[in-house]
N, CA and C of each residue as an Amber inpcrd file, in Angstrom:
protein
   501
 242.4490000 163.5480000 143.1050000 242.3240000 162.3740000 142.2570000
 243.2210000 162.4800000 141.0230000 243.3320000 163.7240000 140.5480000
 244.1890000 163.9130000 139.3830000 245.6430000 163.6360000 139.7350000
 246.0600000 164.0650000 140.9340000 247.4150000 163.8010000 141.4050000
 247.6780000 162.2950000 141.4890000 246.7220000 161.5570000 141.9860000
 246.8560000 160.1030000 142.0830000 246.9780000 159.4970000 140.6830000
 246.1690000 159.9720000 139.7530000 246.2240000 159.4540000 138.3830000
 247.5760000 159.7560000 137.7400000 248.1130000 160.9580000 137.9590000
 249.4130000 161.3130000 137.3970000 250.5140000 160.4420000 138.0150000
 250.4790000 160.2730000 139.3350000 251.4850000 159.4510000 140.0120000
 251.4180000 158.0050000 139.5190000 250.2110000 157.5240000 139.3480000
 250.0320000 156.1420000 138.8600000 250.6170000 155.9980000 137.4560000
 250.3620000 156.9390000 136.5960000 250.8870000 156.8930000 135.2370000
 252.4130000 156.9390000 135.2460000 252.9740000 157.7650000 136.1080000
 254.4280000 157.8610000 136.2100000 255.0200000 156.5400000 136.6890000
 254.4140000 155.9580000 137.7310000 254.9150000 154.6940000 138.2660000
 254.7900000 153.5530000 137.2520000 253.6970000 153.5270000 136.5000000
 253.5340000 152.5010000 135.4680000 254.5750000 152.6760000 134.3690000
 254.8740000 153.9180000 134.0290000 255.9140000 154.1860000 133.0420000
 257.2730000 153.7290000 133.5280000 257.5770000 153.9900000 134.7910000
 258.8490000 153.5490000 135.3590000 258.9240000 152.0270000 135.4020000
 257.8290000 151.4140000 135.7500000 257.7910000 149.9510000 135.7900000
 258.0640000 149.3780000 134.4010000 257.4270000 149.9440000 133.3930000
 257.6260000 149.4750000 132.0150000 259.0760000 149.6920000 131.5860000
 259.6670000 150.8270000 131.9710000 261.0540000 151.1060000 131.6070000
 262.0070000 150.1230000 132.2770000 261.7600000 149.8030000 133.5450000
 262.6180000 148.8560000 134.2620000 262.4970000 147.4690000 133.6450000
 261.2760000 147.0510000 133.3430000 261.0880000 145.7400000 132.7200000
 261.7330000 145.6780000 131.3410000 261.6510000 146.7660000 130.5910000
 262.2480000 146.8040000 129.2630000 263.7740000 146.7670000 129.3580000
 264.3220000 147.5210000 130.2980000 265.7640000 147.5930000 130.4520000
 266.3480000 146.2680000 130.9280000 265.7120000 145.6540000 131.9080000
 266.2420000 144.4220000 132.4960000 265.7570000 143.1650000 131.7820000
 264.8410000 143.3250000 130.8640000 264.2870000 142.1910000 130.1230000
 263.7090000 141.1360000 131.0620000 263.1520000 141.5660000 132.1500000
 262.5300000 140.6450000 133.0910000 261.0370000 140.5780000 132.8060000
 260.5220000 139.4050000 132.9750000 259.0850000 139.2180000 132.8430000
 258.4910000 139.1030000 134.2360000 257.2320000 139.3670000 134.3610000
 256.6070000 139.2590000 135.6830000 256.7180000 137.8330000 136.2250000
 256.6960000 137.7310000 137.5410000 256.8100000 136.4380000 138.2020000
 255.6680000 135.5120000 137.7860000 254.4880000 136.0760000 137.5760000
 253.3470000 135.2430000 137.1740000 253.5990000 134.5780000 135.8270000
 254.3120000 135.2680000 134.9360000 254.6470000 134.6730000 133.6370000
 255.5610000 133.4740000 133.8240000 256.5820000 133.6110000 134.6800000
 257.5030000 132.5060000 134.9220000 256.7830000 131.3270000 135.5740000
 255.8870000 131.6300000 136.4840000 255.1310000 130.5690000 137.1520000
 254.2510000 129.8290000 136.1510000 253.6000000 130.5820000 135.2750000
 252.7410000 129.9630000 134.2520000 253.5710000 129.1260000 133.2760000
 254.7430000 129.6420000 132.9150000 255.6350000 128.9090000 132.0220000
 256.0800000 127.5950000 132.6790000 256.3740000 127.6440000 133.9570000
 256.7730000 126.4420000 134.6850000 255.6330000 125.4300000 134.7400000
 254.4140000 125.9180000 134.9730000 253.2570000 125.0230000 135.0070000
 253.0400000 124.3450000 133.6600000 253.1810000 125.1120000 132.5790000
 253.0150000 124.5370000 131.2470000 254.0990000 123.5080000 130.9460000
 255.3200000 123.7960000 131.3500000 256.4150000 122.8540000 131.1270000
 256.1650000 121.5500000 131.8790000 255.6950000 121.6650000 133.1360000
 255.4020000 120.4660000 133.9170000 254.2490000 119.6830000 133.2950000
 253.1960000 120.3890000 132.8650000 252.0460000 119.7210000 132.2520000
 252.4510000 118.9770000 130.9910000 253.2740000 119.6110000 130.1820000
 253.7510000 118.9600000 128.9590000 254.5700000 117.7120000 129.2870000
 255.4610000 117.8170000 130.2450000 256.2630000 116.6640000 130.6510000
 255.4140000 115.5410000 131.2010000 254.3840000 115.8950000 131.9610000
 253.4930000 114.8870000 132.5300000 252.6890000 114.1950000 131.4360000
 252.1890000 114.9630000 130.4720000 251.4420000 114.3670000 129.3620000
 252.3350000 113.4540000 128.5310000 253.5780000 113.8600000 128.3160000
 254.5290000 113.0230000 127.5820000 254.7850000 111.7240000 128.3420000
 254.8980000 111.8370000 129.6550000 255.1320000 110.6620000 130.4930000
 253.9250000 109.7280000 130.4620000 252.7250000 110.2910000 130.5480000
 251.5170000 109.4740000 130.4800000 251.4070000 108.7770000 129.1250000
 251.7750000 109.4820000 128.0670000 251.7570000 108.8830000 126.7350000
 252.7620000 107.7390000 126.6540000 253.9340000 107.9360000 127.2370000
 254.9620000 106.8990000 127.2360000 254.4530000 105.6530000 127.9700000
 253.7560000 105.8440000 129.0990000 253.2130000 104.7130000 129.8550000
 252.1540000 103.9870000 129.0170000 251.3280000 104.7450000 128.2920000
 250.3260000 104.1100000 127.4140000 251.0020000 103.3280000 126.2980000
 252.1030000 103.8510000 125.7590000 252.8550000 103.1240000 124.7310000
 253.3790000 101.8030000 125.2730000 253.9180000 101.8450000 126.4780000
 254.4460000 100.6280000 127.1050000 253.3310000  99.6200000 127.2920000
 252.1950000 100.0930000 127.7870000 251.0620000  99.1970000 128.0180000
 250.5800000  98.5900000 126.7010000 250.4990000  99.3960000 125.6600000
 250.0530000  98.8930000 124.3570000 251.0480000  97.8700000 123.8060000
 252.3190000  98.1130000 123.9910000 253.3320000  97.1850000 123.5080000
 253.2570000  95.8640000 124.2600000 252.9840000  95.9350000 125.5570000
 252.8570000  94.7070000 126.3440000 251.5900000  93.9470000 125.9790000
 250.5080000  94.6660000 125.7210000 249.2610000  93.9980000 125.3580000
 249.3580000  93.3580000 123.9830000 250.1930000  93.9410000 123.1130000
 250.4170000  93.3560000 121.7950000 250.9920000  91.9660000 121.9690000
 251.9970000  91.8740000 122.8280000 252.5970000  90.6310000 123.2820000
 252.7390000  89.5320000 122.2550000 252.7570000  88.2790000 122.7130000
 252.9020000  87.1570000 121.8020000 251.6490000  86.9610000 120.9570000
 251.8530000  86.5760000 119.7400000 250.7310000  86.3010000 118.8390000
 250.1270000  84.9480000 119.1380000 249.1680000  84.5440000 118.3430000
 248.4900000  83.2690000 118.5800000 249.4160000  82.0840000 118.3550000
 250.3690000  82.2340000 117.4600000 251.2730000  81.1190000 117.1710000
 252.4770000  81.0930000 118.1230000 252.4940000  81.9760000 119.1160000
 253.5660000  81.9940000 120.1060000 254.7160000  82.8980000 119.7350000
 254.7660000  83.3830000 118.5050000 255.8330000  84.2970000 118.0860000
 255.4010000  85.7310000 118.3540000 256.3710000  86.5800000 118.5150000
 256.0620000  87.9880000 118.7330000 255.5200000  88.5790000 117.4360000
 254.5180000  89.4400000 117.5400000 253.9650000  90.0770000 116.3570000
 254.9690000  91.0630000 115.7750000 255.6810000  91.7280000 116.6480000
 256.6630000  92.7150000 116.2030000 258.0540000  92.2210000 116.5910000
 258.9350000  92.0090000 115.6340000 260.2690000  91.5190000 115.9880000
 261.0650000  92.5250000 116.8220000 260.6940000  93.8180000 116.8050000
 261.4230000  94.8350000 117.5710000 260.9320000  94.9250000 119.0080000
 259.7980000  94.3170000 119.3460000 259.1760000  94.4910000 120.6570000
 260.0950000  94.1550000 121.8330000 260.8570000  93.0600000 121.8120000
 261.6890000  92.7830000 122.9840000 262.7480000  93.8580000 123.2290000
 263.2550000  94.4880000 122.1820000 264.2710000  95.5250000 122.3670000
 263.6190000  96.8730000 122.6520000 262.4350000  97.1140000 122.1080000
 261.7680000  98.3990000 122.3060000 261.2590000  98.5730000 123.7260000
 260.7420000  97.5280000 124.3210000 260.1310000  97.6360000 125.6390000
 261.1120000  98.1390000 126.6940000 262.2870000  97.5390000 126.8490000
 263.2220000  98.0820000 127.8460000 263.6200000  99.5250000 127.5590000
 263.7710000  99.8660000 126.2860000 264.1380000 101.2420000 125.9270000
 263.0320000 102.2110000 126.3170000 261.7870000 101.8450000 126.0060000
 260.6520000 102.7060000 126.3710000 260.5510000 102.8680000 127.8780000
 260.7470000 101.7970000 128.6020000 260.6500000 101.8670000 130.0620000
 261.7640000 102.7390000 130.6300000 262.9720000 102.5960000 130.1160000
 264.0770000 103.4350000 130.5960000 263.8240000 104.9110000 130.3150000
 263.2950000 105.2230000 129.1360000 262.9730000 106.6150000 128.8140000
 261.8810000 107.1480000 129.7340000 260.8810000 106.3080000 130.0130000
 259.7960000 106.7290000 130.8990000 260.3130000 106.9940000 132.3150000
 261.2060000 106.1510000 132.7960000 261.7700000 106.3540000 134.1360000
 262.5920000 107.6400000 134.1710000 263.3330000 107.8890000 133.1070000
 264.1240000 109.1190000 133.0300000 263.2100000 110.3470000 133.0480000
 262.1080000 110.2890000 132.3030000 261.1640000 111.4110000 132.2870000
 260.4780000 111.5730000 133.6370000 260.1960000 110.4480000 134.3100000
 259.5960000 110.5110000 135.6430000 260.5490000 111.1970000 136.6190000
 261.8280000 110.8870000 136.5210000 262.8110000 111.5210000 137.3970000
 262.9270000 113.0170000 137.1070000 262.8390000 113.3970000 135.8380000
 262.8850000 114.8240000 135.4900000 261.6650000 115.5560000 136.0380000
 260.4920000 114.9440000 135.9280000 259.2700000 115.5590000 136.4660000
 259.3570000 115.6610000 137.9900000 259.9430000 114.6520000 138.6080000
 260.1280000 114.6920000 140.0680000 261.0130000 115.8640000 140.4580000
 262.0710000 116.1070000 139.6890000 262.9700000 117.2220000 139.9850000
 262.2340000 118.5560000 139.8840000 261.3350000 118.6820000 138.9020000
 260.5560000 119.9130000 138.7680000 259.6590000 120.1110000 139.9800000
 259.0310000 119.0350000 140.4410000 258.1490000 119.1380000 141.6060000
 258.9600000 119.4900000 142.8460000 260.1040000 118.8450000 143.0150000
 260.9260000 119.1340000 144.1950000 261.4410000 120.5700000 144.1810000
 261.7690000 121.0760000 143.0050000 262.2060000 122.4700000 142.8910000
 261.0750000 123.4080000 143.3100000 259.8620000 123.1080000 142.8450000
 258.7050000 123.9380000 143.1970000 258.4130000 123.8740000 144.6900000
 258.5770000 122.7000000 145.2920000 258.3740000 122.5470000 146.7370000
 259.4100000 123.3780000 147.4930000 260.6450000 123.3610000 147.0260000
 261.7010000 124.1440000 147.6680000 261.3890000 125.6380000 147.5910000
 260.8980000 126.0900000 146.4500000 260.5220000 127.4970000 146.2960000
 259.3950000 127.8410000 147.2600000 258.4040000 126.9530000 147.3700000
 257.2850000 127.1860000 148.2800000 257.7770000 127.2710000 149.7190000
 258.6860000 126.3780000 150.1060000 259.2270000 126.4020000 151.4670000
 259.9520000 127.7200000 151.7380000 260.7260000 128.1850000 150.7610000
 261.4700000 129.4350000 150.9350000 260.5140000 130.6190000 151.0620000
 259.4660000 130.6220000 150.2440000 258.4810000 131.7060000 150.3340000
 257.7810000 131.6850000 151.6900000 257.5330000 130.4950000 152.1990000
 256.9060000 130.3670000 153.5040000 257.8350000 130.9180000 154.5940000
 259.1320000 130.6460000 154.4820000 260.0940000 131.1860000 155.4510000
 260.1230000 132.7050000 155.3930000 260.1410000 133.2440000 154.1750000
 260.1830000 134.6980000 154.0220000 258.8970000 135.3440000 154.5300000
 257.7960000 134.6140000 154.4590000 256.5260000 135.1470000 154.9610000
 256.5990000 135.3900000 156.4670000 257.4120000 134.6100000 157.1610000
 257.6030000 134.8250000 158.5920000 258.2880000 136.1470000 158.8810000
 258.9720000 136.7010000 157.8900000 259.6410000 137.9920000 158.0350000
 258.8180000 139.1300000 157.4590000 257.6110000 138.8280000 157.0210000
 256.7380000 139.8830000 156.5330000 256.5660000 139.9270000 155.0260000
 257.2090000 139.0340000 154.3030000 257.0470000 139.0150000 152.8400000
 255.6460000 138.5260000 152.4880000 255.1850000 138.9240000 151.3240000
 253.8580000 138.5090000 150.8740000 253.9100000 137.0300000 150.5110000
 252.9420000 136.2830000 151.0090000 252.8880000 134.8390000 150.7620000
 251.4630000 134.4840000 150.3740000 251.2260000 134.3690000 149.0850000
 249.8740000 134.1100000 148.5980000 249.6860000 132.6840000 148.1000000
 250.7510000 131.9420000 147.9660000 250.6570000 130.6310000 147.3490000
 250.0260000 129.6130000 148.3010000 249.1160000 128.8200000 147.7320000
 248.5310000 127.7380000 148.5090000 249.1290000 126.4130000 148.0520000
 248.7850000 125.3530000 148.7280000 249.3670000 124.0500000 148.4340000
 248.6000000 123.2570000 147.3710000 247.4660000 123.7400000 146.9130000
 246.6600000 122.9810000 145.9570000 247.4080000 122.6450000 144.6650000
 248.1210000 123.5830000 144.0200000 248.8460000 123.2020000 142.7990000
 249.9560000 122.1820000 143.0580000 250.6550000 122.3390000 144.1790000
 251.7030000 121.3730000 144.5150000 251.1140000 119.9990000 144.7970000
 249.9920000 119.9930000 145.4870000 249.3390000 118.7210000 145.7920000
 248.8950000 118.0380000 144.5010000 248.3440000 118.8130000 143.5700000
 247.9010000 118.2480000 142.3010000 249.0850000 117.6660000 141.5270000
 250.2040000 118.3900000 141.5200000 251.4030000 117.8950000 140.8300000
 251.8750000 116.5850000 141.4490000 251.9650000 116.5640000 142.7630000
 252.4440000 115.3550000 143.4460000 251.5110000 114.1730000 143.2010000
 250.2050000 114.4150000 143.2860000 249.2490000 113.3320000 143.0720000
 249.3300000 112.7820000 141.6570000 249.4300000 113.6570000 140.6720000
 249.5080000 113.1830000 139.2920000 250.8160000 112.4400000 139.0440000
 251.8920000 112.8960000 139.6600000 253.1740000 112.2190000 139.5010000
 253.1580000 110.8420000 140.1660000 252.5570000 110.7480000 141.3390000
 252.4690000 109.4570000 142.0220000 251.5670000 108.5050000 141.2450000
 250.5100000 109.0220000 140.6500000 249.6330000 108.1850000 139.8290000
 250.4070000 107.5830000 138.6570000 251.1930000 108.4060000 137.9730000
 252.0120000 107.9140000 136.8620000 253.0650000 106.9360000 137.3800000
 253.6110000 107.2170000 138.5570000 254.5980000 106.3140000 139.1650000
 254.0170000 104.9170000 139.3270000 252.8060000 104.8240000 139.8920000
 252.2030000 103.5110000 140.1150000 251.8880000 102.8040000 138.8000000
 251.4460000 103.5460000 137.7960000 251.1880000 102.9410000 136.4900000
 252.4870000 102.3940000 135.8960000 253.5360000 103.1790000 135.9910000
 254.8200000 102.7530000 135.4430000 255.3650000 101.5530000 136.2110000
 255.1980000 101.5600000 137.5080000 255.6680000 100.4290000 138.3100000
 254.9270000  99.1490000 137.9220000 253.6250000  99.2540000 137.6740000
 252.8600000  98.0880000 137.2320000 253.3810000  97.5740000 135.8960000
 253.6890000  98.4920000 134.9930000 254.1960000  98.0900000 133.6810000
 255.5730000  97.4360000 133.8110000 256.4020000  97.9520000 134.7040000
 257.7260000  97.3650000 134.9170000 257.5790000  95.9520000 135.4720000
 256.6890000  95.7710000 136.4290000 256.4920000  94.4420000 137.0090000
 255.9100000  93.4770000 135.9680000 255.0330000  93.9700000 135.1220000
 254.4560000  93.1190000 134.0830000 255.4960000  92.7280000 133.0450000
 256.4850000  93.5700000 132.8470000 257.5270000  93.3120000 131.8480000
 258.7850000  92.7370000 132.4740000 258.6800000  92.1790000 133.6560000
 259.8780000  91.7080000 134.3710000 260.6380000  90.6410000 133.5900000
 259.9500000  89.7950000 132.8430000 260.6550000  88.7540000 132.0860000
 261.4330000  89.3570000 130.9140000 260.8620000  90.3900000 130.2660000
 261.5450000  91.0170000 129.1320000 262.7360000  91.8670000 129.5860000
 262.6610000  92.3870000 130.7990000 263.7150000  93.2840000 131.2800000
 264.9540000  92.5430000 131.7360000 264.7790000  91.3360000 132.2090000
 265.9300000  90.5570000 132.6260000 266.2960000  90.8000000 134.0760000
 267.1210000  89.9020000 134.6250000 267.4500000  89.9800000 136.0540000
 268.3890000  91.1230000 136.4270000 269.1200000  91.6830000 135.4690000
 270.0400000  92.7640000 135.8220000 269.3910000  94.1380000 135.7190000
 268.4420000  94.3150000 134.8090000 267.8160000  95.6210000 134.6130000
 266.6540000  95.8590000 135.5700000 265.9040000  94.8130000 135.8790000
 264.7140000  94.9590000 136.7270000 265.0320000  95.5500000 138.0980000
 266.0170000  95.0340000 138.8440000 266.2950000  95.6270000 140.1620000
 266.7250000  97.0960000 140.0920000 267.4980000  97.4460000 139.0590000
 267.9210000  98.8450000 138.9180000 266.7360000  99.7570000 138.6580000
 265.8110000  99.3080000 137.7890000 264.6200000 100.1140000 137.5020000
 263.7510000 100.2710000 138.7450000 263.5500000  99.1790000 139.4660000
 262.7390000  99.2510000 140.6810000 263.3810000 100.1600000 141.7220000
 264.6980000 100.1320000 141.8050000 265.3960000 101.0150000 142.7450000
 265.2110000 102.4850000 142.3590000 265.3300000 102.7720000 141.0590000
 265.1340000 104.1480000 140.5940000 263.6990000 104.6120000 140.8410000
 262.7410000 103.7290000 140.5800000 261.3350000 104.0860000 140.8140000
 261.0790000 104.3240000 142.2980000 261.6210000 103.4600000 143.1390000
 261.4250000 103.6330000 144.5830000 262.0840000 104.9090000 145.0940000
 263.2020000 105.3000000 144.4930000 263.8680000 106.5400000 144.8900000
 262.9990000 107.7500000 144.5490000 262.2920000 107.6800000 143.4220000
 261.3960000 108.7760000 143.0370000 260.3050000 108.9480000 144.0890000
 259.6450000 107.8430000 144.4410000 258.5680000 107.9170000 145.4330000
 259.1080000 108.3330000 146.7970000 260.2370000 107.7850000 147.1710000
 260.8290000 108.0960000 148.4690000 261.1550000 109.5890000 148.5860000
 261.7700000 110.1470000 147.5650000 262.1390000 111.5670000 147.6430000
 260.9120000 112.4630000 147.6440000 259.8640000 112.0840000 146.9180000
 258.6330000 112.8720000 146.9490000 258.0040000 112.8610000 148.3290000
 257.9690000 111.7000000 148.9530000 257.3490000 111.5780000 150.2850000
 258.1660000 112.3130000 151.3290000 259.4790000 112.2040000 151.2480000
 260.3420000 112.8240000 152.2660000 260.3320000 114.3470000 152.1890000
 260.1820000 114.8960000 150.9900000 260.2510000 116.3520000 150.8670000
 258.8960000 116.9820000 151.0090000
């Protein structure tokens, strides 16, 4: 038992030296960092959708004039930023799916494969939920967006959903 304890201490020391020399962090740290980054992006996106909804609900005042003179220009800008953030979140999910697929392939060769699909499923579901909310807001704001911007936004939104479903 003492031999095992000595060997374990030596191996832990070597592991610490290798990590210190290469400045690498454990894979679990990178995975956790990625999850936090995705969560932050998703919360920012959800907040952006709530901002759009609040701006639309503010809408015309009782006298028919807009309450906020900046509202017609702000709404398209907010929607474009939200679509851009949705596309960035989609890229993060697709990257994670690609990593999962590669790990699954390597598992066929004997590599350790412990990852399940629950976190990926949760990411995809939350992203699709935000997608539908954003699509509703875009359709509700179709008059403010104009005939040239609306089709482009709908095409970008449909591409997000299409790529998620296909991958």
